C-alpha positions in Angstrom: -14.5 0.8 -37.1 -14.3 3.0 -34.4 -14.1 0.8 -31.0 -16.7 1.9 -28.5 -16.7 1.3 -24.8 -18.7 -1.4 -22.7 -19.4 0.9 -19.6 -21.7 -1.9 -18.0 -22.9 -5.3 -18.7 -25.0 -7.6 -17.0 -26.6 -10.9 -17.2 -29.1 -13.9 -15.5 -29.5 -17.0 -16.1 -29.5 -20.3 -14.8 -26.3 -19.8 -13.4 -27.7 -17.3 -11.1 -28.4 -13.9 -10.9 -26.0 -11.1 -12.0 -21.9 -11.4 -13.3 -20.5 -12.9 -9.9 -22.7 -16.0 -10.1 -22.0 -16.4 -13.6 -18.1 -16.2 -13.2 -18.6 -18.7 -10.3 -20.2 -21.0 -12.0 -17.6 -21.0 -15.2 -14.7 -21.3 -12.9 -16.1 -24.4 -11.0 -17.6 -26.4 -14.0 -21.1 -25.9 -12.3 -24.0 -26.1 -15.0 -27.7 -24.5 -14.7 -29.1 -27.4 -16.8 -31.9 -29.6 -14.9 -34.3 -31.8 -16.2 -37.1 -30.0 -17.5 -39.8 -29.2 -14.8 -41.6 -26.2 -16.9 -44.9 -26.1 -19.4 -47.1 -28.4 -20.4 -46.5 -32.2 -20.6 -44.6 -34.1 -21.8 -42.0 -32.3 -20.4 -38.9 -32.4 -23.0 -35.4 -32.5 -22.3 -33.4 -30.3 -19.8 -34.0 -26.8 -19.7 -31.7 -23.9 -18.1 -34.9 -22.1 -16.0 -34.2 -19.3 -14.0 -34.9 -19.2 -10.7 -37.5 -16.5 -9.0 -39.4 -15.1 -12.2 -42.7 -16.3 -11.4 -42.1 -14.3 -7.7 -40.9 -11.3 -9.9 -43.4 -8.4 -9.6 -43.4 -5.3 -11.9 -43.5 -2.1 -10.4 -47.1 -1.0 -10.5 -46.3 1.8 -13.0 -45.5 -1.1 -15.2 -48.3 -3.8 -14.3 -49.9 -3.7 -17.6 -46.4 -5.4 -19.3 -46.8 -8.1 -16.8 -45.6 -11.4 -18.3 -43.0 -13.8 -17.7 -40.5 -12.5 -20.7 -40.9 -8.8 -19.1 -40.5 -10.4 -15.4 -37.0 -11.9 -16.7 -36.1 -8.5 -18.0 -36.9 -6.5 -14.7 -35.2 -9.2 -13.1 -31.8 -8.8 -14.9 -31.9 -5.3 -15.2 -31.9 -4.9 -11.5 -28.7 -6.9 -11.4 -24.8 -5.2 -11.0 -26.2 -1.5 -10.8 -27.1 -1.7 -14.1 -30.4 0.4 -13.7 -28.3 3.0 -12.3 -25.6 3.3 -14.8 -28.2 3.7 -17.3 -30.0 6.2 -15.4 -26.6 7.9 -15.0 -26.4 8.1 -19.0 -30.1 9.0 -19.8 -29.2 12.3 -17.0 -25.4 12.7 -19.0 -27.0 12.6 -22.5 -30.9 12.9 -22.0 -33.3 10.3 -22.5 -33.3 11.3 -26.4 -29.9 10.4 -27.0 -29.7 7.1 -25.5 -30.6 4.5 -27.5 -32.3 0.7 -27.0 -31.8 -2.1 -29.0 -33.0 -5.7 -28.2 -33.0 -9.1 -29.1 -35.6 -11.7 -28.7 -37.3 -14.4 -30.6 -40.3 -15.0 -29.1 -40.8 -11.7 -26.8 -44.0 -12.6 -24.9 -45.5 -15.2 -26.9 -45.7 -17.3 -23.2 -48.7 -14.7 -22.4 -50.2 -15.0 -26.0 -50.0 -19.1 -25.4 -52.1 -18.7 -21.9 -54.3 -16.1 -23.5 -55.3 -18.9 -25.9 -55.7 -21.8 -23.9 -58.1 -19.5 -21.6 -60.4 -18.4 -24.5 -63.9 -17.4 -23.0 -67.3 -18.3 -24.5 -67.1 -16.1 -27.4 -64.1 -16.7 -28.4 -62.2 -14.1 -26.8 -59.0 -13.4 -25.0 -59.6 -13.4 -21.1 -59.9 -9.5 -19.7 -57.0 -9.3 -18.2 -54.8 -10.6 -21.4 -56.5 -8.4 -23.6 -53.6 -6.3 -24.0 -52.8 -6.1 -27.5 -49.3 -4.5 -26.9 -48.4 -7.3 -24.5 -48.4 -9.6 -27.6 -46.8 -7.8 -30.3 -43.2 -8.8 -31.2 -41.6 -5.4 -29.9 -43.6 -6.1 -26.4 -39.7 -6.1 -24.5 -38.4 -3.3 -25.8 -41.6 -1.3 -25.4 -41.4 -2.5 -21.9 -38.0 -1.8 -21.5 -38.1 1.8 -23.1 -40.7 2.6 -20.5 -38.9 1.3 -17.5 -35.5 2.6 -18.1 -36.9 6.2 -19.3 -35.4 5.8 -22.3 -36.7 8.2 -25.7 -34.2 7.6 -28.1 -34.2 5.0 -31.1 -36.0 2.0 -30.2 -35.5 -1.2 -32.1 -36.2 -4.8 -31.7 -33.8 -7.3 -33.5 -35.5 -10.9 -33.9 -33.2 -13.3 -36.2 -33.2 -16.2 -34.2 -30.1 -17.2 -32.0 -28.0 -14.3 -33.5 -30.6 -11.4 -32.2 -29.0 -10.3 -29.2 -25.5 -10.2 -30.9 -26.8 -8.1 -34.0 -28.0 -5.8 -31.6 -24.0 -4.7 -30.9 -23.8 -3.9 -34.7 -27.0 -2.1 -34.9 -25.8 0.0 -31.7 -22.6 0.7 -33.1 -23.8 2.2 -36.3 -26.0 4.1 -34.6 -23.3 5.7 -32.5 -21.1 5.9 -35.7 -23.8 8.2 -37.3 -24.4 10.2 -34.6 -27.9 9.2 -33.9 -27.3 8.7 -30.2 -24.4 9.3 -27.7 -25.2 5.8 -25.6 -27.0 2.9 -26.6 -28.8 -0.2 -24.1 -27.9 -3.4 -25.9 -29.0 -7.1 -24.9 -32.0 -9.4 -25.2 -34.0 -11.7 -23.1 -36.2 -14.8 -24.0 -37.8 -16.8 -21.8 -39.3 -20.7 -21.6 -42.5 -21.5 -23.4 -44.4 -24.0 -24.8 -43.8 -22.5 -28.2 -40.0 -23.2 -28.2 -40.3 -26.4 -26.5 -42.5 -27.9 -28.9 -41.6 -26.4 -31.7 -37.5 -27.5 -31.3 -38.9 -30.9 -30.9 -41.0 -31.1 -33.8 -37.6 -30.4 -35.6 -35.7 -33.3 -33.6 -33.3 -31.0 -31.9 -33.8 -31.6 -28.5 -31.4 -33.5 -26.1 -33.3 -35.6 -24.0 -30.2 -35.3 -21.2 -28.2 -32.6 -21.1 -26.7 -30.9 -23.9 -23.2 -31.9 -24.8 -21.5 -29.5 -27.3 -18.6 -31.2 -29.6 -19.3 -34.4 -27.7 -18.7 -37.3 -30.1 -22.5 -38.6 -29.5 -24.1 -35.2 -29.3 -27.6 -35.3 -29.7 -29.7 -32.0 -29.9 -29.5 -28.9 -27.7 -31.5 -28.1 -24.1 -33.7 -25.2 -24.2 -32.5 -22.1 -21.8 -33.7 -18.7 -20.9 -32.1 -15.6 -19.9 -31.6 -11.7 -19.6 -28.4 -10.0 -20.6 -27.9 -6.0 -21.0 -25.0 -4.0 -21.8 -24.5 -0.2 -22.0 -22.4 1.0 -25.1 -20.8 4.5 -25.2 -17.8 6.5 -26.8 -14.6 5.3 -25.5 -13.9 9.0 -23.5 -16.7 8.3 -21.7 -15.3 5.0 -20.1 -11.9 5.1 -21.3 -10.8 2.3 -18.8 -14.1 -0.2 -19.8 -13.3 -3.1 -22.3 -14.3 -2.1 -26.1 -16.5 -3.7 -28.7 -13.7 -3.8 -31.4 -15.1 -5.1 -34.4 -18.5 -7.0 -35.1 -19.4 -8.7 -38.4 -23.0 -9.8 -39.7 -24.0 -12.3 -42.6 -27.0 -14.3 -44.1 -26.0 -17.5 -46.2 -29.8 -18.4 -46.4 -28.4 -22.0 -46.9 -31.4 -23.7 -45.0 -34.4 -22.6 -42.7 -33.0 -24.3 -39.4 -29.2 -25.7 -40.5 -26.0 -23.9 -41.2 -24.2 -24.1 -44.5 -22.3 -27.4 -43.9 -18.8 -25.6 -44.9 -19.7 -22.4 -42.6 -19.7 -20.1 -45.7 -22.2 -17.2 -43.9 -20.3 -17.7 -40.8 -17.0 -17.2 -42.5 -18.5 -14.4 -44.0 -19.3 -12.8 -40.8 -16.1 -13.5 -39.2 -14.3 -11.7 -42.1 -16.1 -8.9 -41.6 -15.7 -8.8 -37.9 -11.9 -9.1 -38.4 -11.9 -6.4 -41.0 -13.6 -4.0 -38.7 -11.1 -4.8 -35.7 -8.2 -4.2 -37.6 -6.4 -7.6 -37.5 -6.3 -11.4 -38.2 -7.8 -14.5 -36.3 -4.1 -14.9 -34.7 -4.6 -12.1 -32.4 -7.7 -13.8 -31.2 -7.1 -15.6 -27.7 -10.1 -16.6 -27.0 -13.4 -18.2 -29.1 -16.7 -18.5 -27.4 -18.2 -20.7 -30.0 -21.9 -20.9 -31.1 -21.5 -24.9 -30.0 -25.2 -25.7 -30.0 -25.0 -29.7 -29.5 -26.8 -30.0 -32.6 -24.7 -31.9 -35.2 -24.7 -29.5 -38.0 -23.8 -26.6 -35.9 -21.1 -28.4 -34.4 -19.4 -29.9 -37.5 -19.2 -26.6 -39.4 -18.0 -24.5 -36.7 -15.3 -27.0 -35.5 -14.1 -27.4 -39.1 -14.3 -23.0 -39.3 -12.0 -22.8 -36.3 -9.5 -25.4 -37.2 -9.1 -23.7 -41.0 -8.9 -20.1 -39.5 -7.2 -20.2 -36.1 -4.0 -21.0 -34.7 -3.6 -23.5 -32.0 -3.0 -21.1 -29.5 -6.4 -19.9 -29.7 -8.7 -21.2 -27.3 -12.1 -21.9 -27.6 -15.0 -23.7 -26.1 -18.8 -23.7 -26.3 -20.5 -22.1 -22.8 -24.4 -23.8 -23.9 -23.6 -27.1 -21.2 -23.5 -24.0 -18.8 -26.9 -22.1 -19.8 -28.5 -24.3 -22.4 -29.5 -22.6 -25.4 -31.1 -19.1 -24.6 -32.1 -18.3 -28.2 -32.7 -14.6 -28.7 -30.8 -14.0 -25.4 -27.6 -16.1 -26.7 -25.3 -13.4 -28.1 -25.4 -11.0 -24.9 -25.3 -14.2 -22.7 -22.0 -14.8 -24.6 -21.0 -11.7 -25.1 -21.2 -11.4 -21.2 -18.9 -14.4 -21.1 -16.3 -13.3 -23.8 -16.1 -9.6 -21.5 -15.3 -11.9 -18.4 -12.8 -14.0 -20.2 -11.0 -10.7 -20.8 -11.4 -9.4 -17.4 -10.8 -12.0 -15.0 -8.0 -14.1 -17.2 -9.8 -17.2 -17.9 -10.8 -19.6 -20.5 -14.4 -21.4 -19.7 -14.2 -24.9 -20.3 -16.4 -26.8 -22.7 -18.8 -28.4 -20.4 -20.6 -31.6 -21.3 -18.4 -33.3 -23.8 -16.9 -36.4 -22.2 -16.0 -38.0 -25.7 -14.7 -35.0 -27.3 -15.3 -34.8 -31.6 -12.2 -36.1 -33.2 -13.0 -33.3 -35.4 -12.1 -30.8 -32.9 -8.7 -29.2 -33.0 -6.2 -28.2 -30.2 -8.0 -24.9 -29.9 -10.7 -26.5 -27.9 -10.5 -25.7 -24.1 -12.1 -28.9 -22.6 -11.9 -27.6 -18.9 -11.8 -23.9 -17.4 -8.1 -22.8 -17.3 -6.7 -19.7 -16.6 -4.7 -17.7 -19.3 -4.5 -13.9 -20.1 -7.0 -12.7 -22.8 -6.6 -9.4 -24.6 -9.3 -10.3 -27.3 -12.3 -12.1 -27.4 -14.6 -13.4 -30.5 -18.2 -14.3 -29.3 -20.0 -16.4 -32.1 -23.8 -16.1 -32.9 -25.5 -18.4 -35.7 -29.0 -18.3 -36.1 -31.7 -20.1 -38.3 -32.0 -19.0 -41.7 -28.3 -18.2 -41.8 -28.5 -14.9 -39.9 -24.8 -14.6 -38.4 -23.1 -12.4 -36.0 -19.7 -12.2 -35.0 -18.4 -10.2 -32.2 -14.7 -9.2 -31.1 -14.0 -7.3 -27.8 -11.0 -6.4 -26.4 -9.2 -5.1 -23.3 -8.5 -1.3 -23.1 -4.9 -0.3 -24.1 
């Protein structure tokens, strides 16, 4: 495929606001996870909670979109000068030529939960939450399009944990078809009872901080995050890192477990490498999906050993941020981009007794090394798989 420039990006998670906060935490092995202090009792497991969301205020013109998820989105958009860069792209190309593609798994469902808890005597939502657009699955994208003043193609992708990785693939196709000149991609998911109780019902939440690829791993930690990137043609930002390839696949093996042999994940990997035009040996770092669930980590460790040489570095970073669900793809894409920019491989935080199935590729502690090409894996419920290949500008 024709590469595309990642001319700007930003991320806000439990590690802090902006790229510098994330890089500092990754370098120093500092987790953002803490005992769950969110939502209704019982407060389950540990969470990666973003500080300051409750105090974030949307501009008066966007007050109708107010909810935790959109506050988190607005908080994220204001970091790393990202708003200014999008506005510059809008001026350069026109509002109709900038696409917006965002991933989310629950959007503003937290506001819907609140509305149902506060039904009036007639069984209706309270007046201040009687806003139908707020309770729709595309609430995030509709809010962001309004906030950014964009009028181009606007899509919401909701494929569970691969949502904000798959937006890169959709954006690349829009740009290749000349349906847009630039694309804002990203994802936002915020903590809510639906997610916490839902994953607990699946017996997937660890009572302590998650331990990806640990021999005694016992489940995930839920996190929240907002991340965004700006994709343009290479000519617009020749020195920027690039999206070199993407791969998507669906194995449809099980509603909540990956194919045990990694069949769908490997199909996505093969497609990403084919579009990038090289083999797995060219990958310097793999940001693994690595949720700390038994099935995912076993599958992914086997796939890594099967396809990658010992010289490839690999780690899961969910021990830092928690599993940010629909925002996981964009968070980990920014980590892959930072690995390229700063020349380091983040450590696989949380694993004190590594699973014997893990091969020599695993970086258990952060290490400095040149990274020219990085792969980011995102594997969602229902077998929705995506792999992204990023590279340094020549």
